[in-house]
C-alpha positions as CSV (number, residue, x, y, z in Angstrom):
1,X,14.9,-78.9,55.7
2,X,17.5,-79.2,53.1
3,X,15.1,-80.8,50.7
4,X,12.6,-77.9,51.2
5,X,15.3,-75.3,50.3
6,X,16.4,-77.4,47.3
7,X,12.8,-77.6,46.0
8,X,12.3,-73.9,46.4
9,X,15.6,-73.2,44.5
10,X,14.6,-75.5,41.6
11,X,11.2,-73.8,41.4
12,X,12.9,-70.4,41.3
13,X,15.1,-71.5,38.4
14,X,12.2,-72.9,36.5
15,X,10.2,-69.7,36.9
16,X,13.2,-67.6,35.8
17,X,13.7,-69.8,32.7
18,X,10.0,-69.5,31.7
19,X,10.1,-65.8,32.1
20,X,13.3,-65.6,30.0
21,X,11.7,-67.6,27.2
22,X,8.5,-65.4,27.3
23,X,10.6,-62.3,27.1
24,X,12.7,-63.7,24.2
25,X,9.5,-64.7,22.3
26,X,8.0,-61.2,22.8
27,X,11.3,-59.6,21.5
28,X,11.2,-61.8,18.4
29,X,7.5,-60.9,17.8
30,X,8.4,-57.3,18.0
31,X,11.3,-57.7,15.6
32,X,9.0,-59.6,13.2
33,X,6.5,-56.7,13.3
34,X,9.4,-54.3,12.6
35,X,10.6,-56.2,9.6
36,X,7.2,-56.3,8.0
37,X,7.0,-52.5,7.9
38,X,7.2,-51.0,4.4
39,X,10.8,-50.3,3.3
40,X,12.2,-46.8,3.9
41,X,11.6,-45.2,0.5
42,X,10.6,-41.6,-0.6
43,X,8.4,-43.1,-3.3
44,X,6.1,-45.2,-1.0
45,X,4.6,-42.6,1.2
46,X,3.3,-40.1,-1.3
47,X,3.9,-36.3,-1.0
48,X,6.4,-35.4,1.8
49,X,5.3,-32.4,3.8
50,X,8.0,-29.7,4.3
51,X,7.9,-30.4,8.1
52,X,8.6,-34.1,7.8
53,X,10.9,-35.0,10.8
54,X,14.2,-36.7,10.6
55,X,15.3,-39.8,12.5
56,X,11.8,-40.5,14.0
57,X,9.4,-43.3,13.0
58,X,6.0,-41.8,12.9
59,X,2.5,-43.5,13.2
60,X,1.5,-45.7,10.2
61,X,-1.2,-43.2,9.2
62,X,1.3,-40.3,8.7
63,X,2.2,-39.1,5.3
64,X,5.8,-39.0,6.6
65,X,5.8,-42.7,7.7
66,X,9.4,-43.8,7.8
67,X,10.3,-41.1,5.2
68,X,12.9,-38.4,5.3
69,X,13.5,-34.9,4.1
70,X,17.0,-33.3,4.0
71,X,18.1,-36.1,6.5
72,X,21.1,-38.4,6.8
73,X,21.0,-41.6,4.6
74,X,18.7,-44.5,5.4
75,X,21.5,-46.7,6.8
76,X,22.3,-44.2,9.6
77,X,18.6,-44.0,10.5
78,X,17.5,-47.6,10.8
79,X,19.6,-48.6,13.8
80,X,18.3,-45.7,15.8
81,X,14.6,-46.5,14.9
82,X,15.3,-50.2,15.9
83,X,16.5,-49.1,19.3
84,X,13.6,-46.8,19.7
85,X,11.0,-49.6,19.2
86,X,12.9,-52.2,21.3
87,X,13.3,-49.9,24.3
88,X,9.7,-48.7,24.2
89,X,8.3,-52.2,24.3
90,X,10.7,-53.6,26.9
91,X,9.2,-51.8,29.9
92,X,5.8,-53.3,29.1
93,X,7.2,-56.8,29.7
94,X,8.6,-56.0,33.1
95,X,5.4,-55.5,35.1
96,X,3.9,-58.9,34.1
97,X,7.2,-60.6,35.2
98,X,7.1,-59.0,38.6
99,X,3.5,-59.7,39.2
100,X,3.6,-63.3,38.1
101,X,6.5,-64.2,40.5
102,X,4.6,-63.4,43.7
103,X,1.4,-65.2,42.5
104,X,3.4,-68.5,42.1
105,X,5.3,-68.1,45.3
106,X,2.4,-67.3,47.8
107,X,1.6,-70.9,48.6
108,X,5.2,-71.8,49.3
109,X,6.9,-70.2,52.2
110,X,8.1,-66.9,53.6
111,X,11.7,-67.1,52.5
112,X,10.5,-67.0,48.9
113,X,10.1,-63.2,49.2
114,X,13.8,-62.9,48.5
115,X,13.5,-65.0,45.4
116,X,11.5,-62.5,43.3
117,X,14.0,-59.8,44.1
118,X,16.8,-61.9,42.8
119,X,14.8,-62.7,39.7
120,X,13.9,-59.1,39.2
121,X,17.6,-58.1,39.3
122,X,18.1,-59.9,36.1
123,X,15.6,-57.5,34.4
124,X,16.9,-54.3,35.9
125,X,19.6,-53.7,33.3
126,X,17.0,-53.7,30.6
127,X,14.9,-51.1,32.3
128,X,17.9,-48.8,32.9
129,X,18.8,-48.7,29.3
130,X,15.4,-47.7,28.1
131,X,15.7,-44.0,29.0
132,X,19.0,-43.6,27.3
133,X,17.8,-44.5,23.8
134,X,15.4,-41.6,22.9
135,X,17.9,-38.7,23.2
136,X,20.2,-40.3,20.5
137,X,17.4,-40.3,17.9
138,X,16.5,-36.6,17.8
139,X,19.4,-34.5,18.8
140,X,21.8,-34.8,15.9
141,X,19.3,-35.0,13.0
142,X,16.6,-32.4,13.7
143,X,18.3,-29.0,13.1
144,X,19.7,-29.4,9.5
145,X,16.5,-29.7,7.6
146,X,14.1,-26.8,8.2
147,X,16.7,-24.3,9.5
148,X,18.7,-24.3,6.2
149,X,15.6,-23.7,4.2
150,X,14.0,-20.9,6.4
151,X,16.3,-18.1,5.3
152,X,15.9,-18.8,1.6
153,X,12.1,-19.2,1.8
154,X,11.2,-15.4,1.6
155,X,13.4,-14.1,-1.3
156,X,12.3,-10.5,-1.3
157,X,10.5,-9.7,-4.5
158,X,8.9,-6.6,-3.0
159,X,12.0,-4.4,-2.8
160,X,12.8,-4.5,-6.6
161,X,9.2,-3.7,-7.5
162,X,9.4,-0.4,-5.7
163,X,11.8,0.7,-8.3
164,X,9.6,-0.4,-11.2
165,X,7.7,2.2,-13.2
166,X,4.2,2.7,-12.0
167,X,1.2,4.9,-13.2
168,X,-2.0,5.7,-11.4
169,X,-4.8,7.5,-13.4
170,X,-7.9,8.4,-11.4
171,X,-9.5,9.4,-14.7
172,X,-9.7,5.7,-15.5
173,X,-10.9,4.8,-11.9
174,X,-7.5,3.9,-10.4
175,X,-7.2,4.0,-6.7
176,X,-4.3,6.3,-5.8
177,X,-1.5,5.7,-3.3
178,X,-1.0,8.0,-0.3
179,X,0.5,11.4,-1.5
180,X,3.1,12.6,1.0
181,X,3.8,15.9,-0.8
182,X,3.1,19.3,0.7
183,X,0.8,21.6,-1.0
184,X,1.6,25.4,-1.6
185,X,0.7,27.4,1.5
186,X,-1.0,30.0,-0.8
187,X,-3.6,27.3,-1.5
188,X,-4.0,26.0,2.0
189,X,-4.3,29.3,3.9
190,X,-7.4,29.7,6.1
191,X,-9.2,32.9,4.8
192,X,-12.2,32.9,7.2
193,X,-11.0,36.0,9.0
194,X,-10.0,38.1,5.9
195,X,-12.0,41.3,5.3
196,X,-14.2,41.7,2.3
197,X,-12.4,43.4,-0.7
198,X,-13.7,47.0,-1.4
199,X,-14.3,46.0,-5.1
200,X,-16.1,42.7,-4.2
201,X,-19.6,43.8,-5.3
202,X,-18.3,45.4,-8.5
203,X,-16.2,42.4,-9.5
204,X,-19.2,40.1,-8.9
205,X,-21.5,42.3,-11.1
206,X,-19.3,41.6,-14.2
207,X,-20.2,38.0,-14.3
208,X,-22.7,36.7,-16.9
209,X,-24.2,34.1,-14.6
210,X,-25.1,34.0,-11.0
211,X,-24.5,30.4,-9.6
212,X,-21.7,27.9,-9.1
213,X,-21.2,25.3,-11.7
214,X,-19.0,22.2,-11.1
215,X,-17.0,21.7,-14.3
216,X,-16.2,18.1,-13.6
217,X,-18.0,14.8,-13.0
218,X,-18.5,11.1,-13.9
219,X,-20.3,11.2,-17.2
220,X,-20.5,13.7,-19.9
221,X,-20.3,13.0,-23.6
222,X,-19.5,9.4,-22.9
223,X,-17.1,9.6,-20.0
224,X,-15.8,11.4,-16.9
225,X,-14.9,15.0,-17.5
226,X,-12.7,17.7,-15.9
227,X,-9.0,18.3,-15.6
228,X,-7.3,14.9,-15.2
229,X,-4.2,14.3,-13.2
230,X,-1.8,11.3,-13.2
231,X,0.5,10.0,-10.5
232,X,3.7,8.3,-11.5
233,X,6.6,6.5,-9.8
234,X,10.0,5.8,-11.3
235,X,8.8,6.6,-14.8
236,X,11.4,7.3,-17.5
237,X,11.6,10.8,-19.0
238,X,10.4,11.5,-22.5
239,X,10.8,14.4,-24.8
240,X,8.1,17.2,-24.8
241,X,8.4,19.7,-27.6
242,X,7.5,23.4,-26.6
243,X,8.4,24.9,-30.0
244,X,5.6,27.2,-31.3
245,X,4.5,28.0,-27.6
246,X,5.8,29.9,-24.6
247,X,9.3,28.5,-24.9
248,X,10.8,31.4,-22.8
249,X,8.3,30.8,-20.0
250,X,8.6,27.0,-19.8
251,X,10.6,24.7,-17.6
252,X,12.7,22.0,-19.3
253,X,13.7,19.7,-16.4
254,X,17.1,19.0,-17.7
255,X,16.2,19.2,-21.4
256,X,17.4,21.8,-23.9
257,X,15.0,24.4,-25.2
258,X,12.6,23.8,-26.9
259,X,12.7,20.1,-25.8
260,X,11.9,19.3,-22.2
261,X,12.2,16.0,-20.3
262,X,9.0,15.0,-18.4
263,X,7.9,11.7,-16.9
264,X,4.9,11.2,-19.2
265,X,3.3,7.7,-19.5
266,X,2.9,6.5,-23.1
267,X,0.5,3.5,-22.7
268,X,-1.1,1.3,-20.0
269,X,-2.6,3.7,-19.2
270,X,-2.0,6.4,-21.7
271,X,-1.3,10.0,-20.7
272,X,-4.5,11.5,-19.4
273,X,-5.1,14.8,-21.4
274,X,-8.0,17.1,-20.7
275,X,-10.7,16.6,-23.2
276,X,-9.6,13.2,-24.4
277,X,-10.9,10.7,-25.3
278,X,-14.1,12.6,-26.0
279,X,-12.3,14.8,-28.5
280,X,-13.2,18.0,-26.7
281,X,-10.3,20.4,-27.4
282,X,-10.5,22.7,-24.4
283,X,-7.2,23.7,-22.8
284,X,-5.8,20.1,-23.1
285,X,-4.1,20.4,-19.7
286,X,-1.8,17.6,-18.5
287,X,-1.0,17.2,-14.8
288,X,1.6,14.6,-13.7
289,X,2.9,14.3,-10.2
290,X,5.9,12.2,-9.4
291,X,5.1,10.8,-5.9
292,X,8.7,10.0,-5.2
293,X,10.3,13.4,-5.9
294,X,7.1,15.4,-5.3
295,X,7.7,17.2,-8.6
296,X,4.6,18.4,-10.4
297,X,4.7,18.6,-14.2
298,X,1.9,20.7,-15.9
299,X,1.4,21.4,-19.6
300,X,-1.1,23.4,-21.7
301,X,-2.4,22.6,-25.2
302,X,-0.9,19.2,-25.1
303,X,-1.0,16.5,-27.8
304,X,0.5,13.1,-28.2
305,X,1.3,11.2,-31.4
306,X,2.7,7.8,-30.6
307,X,5.8,8.5,-28.5
308,X,5.9,12.2,-29.3
309,X,4.5,14.9,-27.1
310,X,3.9,18.6,-27.9
311,X,2.7,21.4,-25.7
312,X,2.5,25.2,-25.7
313,X,3.8,25.6,-22.2
314,X,5.4,23.5,-19.4
315,X,5.8,24.3,-15.7
316,X,7.6,22.2,-13.1
317,X,6.7,22.8,-9.5
318,X,8.9,21.4,-6.8
319,X,6.4,20.8,-4.0
320,X,9.1,20.0,-1.4
321,X,10.8,23.3,-2.0
322,X,8.0,25.5,-3.4
323,X,8.8,28.8,-5.2
324,X,6.5,31.1,-7.1
325,X,7.2,31.5,-10.8
326,X,9.0,34.7,-11.8
327,X,6.7,37.8,-12.1
328,X,5.1,37.8,-15.5
329,X,5.5,34.0,-16.2
330,X,2.5,32.0,-17.2
331,X,2.0,28.3,-16.5
332,X,-0.7,25.8,-17.5
333,X,-3.0,28.5,-16.1
334,X,-3.2,32.1,-17.2
335,X,-2.5,33.1,-13.6
336,X,0.9,31.4,-13.6
337,X,-0.3,29.1,-10.7
338,X,-0.1,25.3,-10.3
339,X,-3.4,23.6,-11.2
340,X,-3.4,20.4,-9.2
341,X,-3.4,22.0,-5.8
342,X,-6.8,23.7,-6.6
343,X,-8.7,20.7,-8.1
344,X,-11.7,19.1,-6.4
345,X,-10.8,15.4,-6.4
346,X,-12.8,12.2,-5.8
347,X,-10.1,11.1,-3.3
348,X,-10.5,14.2,-1.2
349,X,-14.3,14.5,-1.3
350,X,-15.5,10.8,-1.3
351,X,-12.6,8.8,0.1
352,X,-11.3,11.2,2.7
353,X,-14.4,13.4,3.2
354,X,-12.5,16.7,3.4
355,X,-10.9,19.3,1.2
356,X,-7.9,21.1,2.7
357,X,-7.2,23.7,0.1
358,X,-8.7,26.5,-2.0
359,X,-10.6,25.6,-5.2
360,X,-9.7,26.8,-8.7
361,X,-12.3,28.8,-10.6
362,X,-12.6,30.9,-13.7
363,X,-14.3,34.1,-14.8
364,X,-15.2,35.1,-18.4
365,X,-13.7,38.6,-18.3
366,X,-10.8,39.7,-16.2
367,X,-8.6,42.8,-16.0
368,X,-5.0,43.1,-17.2
369,X,-3.6,42.7,-13.7
370,X,-3.0,40.0,-11.1
371,X,-2.9,39.8,-7.4
372,X,-0.8,37.4,-5.3
373,X,-0.5,34.4,-5.5
374,X,-0.9,34.9,-9.2
375,X,2.1,35.8,-11.3
376,X,0.6,36.5,-14.7
377,X,-2.6,37.9,-16.3
378,X,-4.5,37.2,-19.5
379,X,-7.2,39.8,-19.2
380,X,-8.5,42.1,-21.9
381,X,-9.7,45.0,-19.7
382,X,-7.6,48.0,-18.6
383,X,-10.1,48.5,-15.9
384,X,-10.0,47.6,-12.2
385,X,-13.8,47.1,-12.2
386,X,-13.0,43.5,-13.4
387,X,-11.5,40.9,-11.2
388,X,-7.7,40.3,-11.6
389,X,-6.1,36.9,-11.8
390,X,-5.5,35.5,-8.2
391,X,-8.6,37.2,-6.7
392,X,-10.0,35.0,-4.0
393,X,-13.7,34.4,-3.5
394,X,-15.2,33.1,-0.2
395,X,-18.5,31.5,0.8
396,X,-20.1,33.5,3.6
397,X,-20.0,31.9,7.0
398,X,-23.8,32.4,7.4
399,X,-24.6,29.9,4.6
400,X,-25.7,26.5,6.0
401,X,-24.0,23.8,4.2
402,X,-26.5,21.3,5.6
403,X,-28.9,22.7,3.1
404,X,-27.3,20.2,0.7
405,X,-28.5,16.6,0.9
406,X,-25.4,14.9,-0.4
407,X,-22.1,14.5,1.4
408,X,-20.2,15.6,-1.8
409,X,-21.9,18.9,-1.9
410,X,-21.5,19.6,1.8
411,X,-17.7,18.8,1.7
412,X,-17.2,21.2,-1.2
413,X,-19.3,23.8,0.6
414,X,-17.3,23.6,3.7
415,X,-14.0,24.1,1.9
416,X,-15.3,27.2,0.1
417,X,-16.0,28.8,3.5
418,X,-12.6,28.0,5.0
419,X,-10.2,28.2,2.0
420,X,-12.2,30.0,-0.6
421,X,-11.7,29.9,-4.4
422,X,-8.9,31.4,-6.5
423,X,-9.4,32.9,-9.9
424,X,-6.8,31.1,-12.0
425,X,-7.9,31.4,-15.6
426,X,-10.4,32.9,-18.1
427,X,-13.4,30.7,-18.7
428,X,-17.1,30.5,-17.9
429,X,-18.1,32.4,-14.8
430,X,-18.1,30.6,-11.5
431,X,-17.0,27.3,-13.0
432,X,-15.1,25.4,-10.3
433,X,-12.5,22.9,-11.4
434,X,-12.2,19.2,-10.5
435,X,-10.6,16.0,-11.7
436,X,-12.6,13.4,-13.6
437,X,-13.5,10.1,-12.0
438,X,-16.0,7.4,-13.2
439,X,-17.5,7.1,-9.7
440,X,-18.5,10.7,-9.3
441,X,-22.3,11.0,-8.7
442,X,-23.2,13.9,-11.0
443,X,-26.6,14.4,-9.3
444,X,-24.9,15.0,-6.0
445,X,-22.4,17.4,-7.5
446,X,-25.4,19.1,-9.3
447,X,-26.7,20.3,-6.0
448,X,-24.0,23.0,-6.1
449,X,-25.7,24.6,-9.1
450,X,-28.3,26.2,-6.8
451,X,-25.6,28.1,-4.9
452,X,-26.0,31.8,-5.8
453,X,-22.7,33.6,-5.9
454,X,-24.0,37.2,-5.9
455,X,-26.0,36.6,-2.6
456,X,-23.7,34.2,-0.8
457,X,-20.0,34.9,-1.8
458,X,-17.6,37.8,-1.4
459,X,-14.2,38.6,-2.8
460,X,-11.8,38.9,0.1
461,X,-8.9,41.5,0.6
462,X,-5.7,39.7,0.8
463,X,-3.7,42.8,1.3
464,X,-1.7,42.3,-1.8
465,X,-1.6,45.0,-4.5
466,X,-2.9,44.5,-8.0
467,X,0.0,44.3,-10.4
468,X,0.6,44.6,-14.2
469,X,3.4,42.7,-15.9
470,X,6.5,43.9,-14.0
471,X,5.4,46.6,-11.5
472,X,5.1,44.1,-8.6
473,X,8.6,42.6,-9.1
474,X,9.9,44.3,-5.9
475,X,6.8,43.8,-3.7
476,X,7.0,41.2,-0.9
477,X,4.0,38.9,-1.1
478,X,1.7,38.7,1.8
479,X,1.5,34.9,1.9
480,X,4.6,32.6,2.2
481,X,6.1,32.1,-1.2
482,X,5.6,29.0,-3.2
483,X,6.1,28.1,-6.9
484,X,8.2,26.7,-9.7
485,X,11.6,25.2,-10.6
486,X,13.0,27.3,-13.3
487,X,15.4,26.1,-15.9
């Protein structure tokens, strides 16, 4: 019996020695494979992605294979990677050891069942160390790299650009930014319910033509035509000389008479002046709206020579705190009104599809009088049978705007019913004003030329009196006041 136990013990020792040698040879092979890996060098793995992890050995097909980015030095990294490889391979040697022992012991005897357990206990320490290795590789090294770069990645370049000078000119086809400036209430009042003025038929009879004419479009004499406007932001002020014009009825915006200070662009794009570059003299209006302050700068008979500007009149309208100009004061218009609020624009008609204000128009002959919201006249007739400045015309509700084929004509038609048109200057009869834009379809706008004023329009009674130069200075206006900043 003693010999049997002795033989069994010898066999167990031999099996354990064989397993130990097999395990040692596998560990050496693994170490040989590790040492044949390419050296840790930033130059051997090509471009390093920004998310290259630290302290982790990646697959051999990775661009970051054994590379580092914003990590500790190589010497601190290698021992952790060696542990990682050793511990991940060790568990794979344990199952073969435990399965081989029973297969060699089955023919022997029952007591040999205790022997594998004693042999396996020599391997347990290795398996218990394996889980402890991975946590030491990732925890200390991962946070420093990307987290230090993240805050510096988006250096805000947008904020400073909001303070840079900017110019938008629809006359040259520029898309305009949103305009968050209120328009004068005298231009945005709904007049659908106002009664017809007693002088309506008489005033209409003084006209030399009978139909509406759009005095703006996309192409005439080589380019877009109409009264241009320009939007600006953070533009520096330049001198505008009003000497030789209406110096006593102009606004100087901090300048000293006769030199005003207005935010006019000089180049890129140049200041848009009515009639330029076609060379058509006209009224040479300039309309500039500062979209930040909501100040509207308008001039009349404007010229530019290099960096020098001259004009016969200048008016500054603060749209956020609108006030009428003083009684008897002119502006870019003979009626003393702002021009921009009454223009038909491409942005309103085509982009937005709606006009929310009255439309500016002209008549050839007017009386020497004005009616609110006008503040000034330029008529030649001492006769109230001619329309005054500020008179409002309205398209009759019975007219069907769907008569027109184009959307442009229908949008303008609808506005003439709700808000009407305001007589703002002397010019050709029934000419409605708009801003130039290269994308206007002149054929679509041309549909309006068939609209007969005599048969389809009426002057409406606003309830305000007709005034001469100063006899209305004490009369309270019917509409809410609006107007200019006076200097």
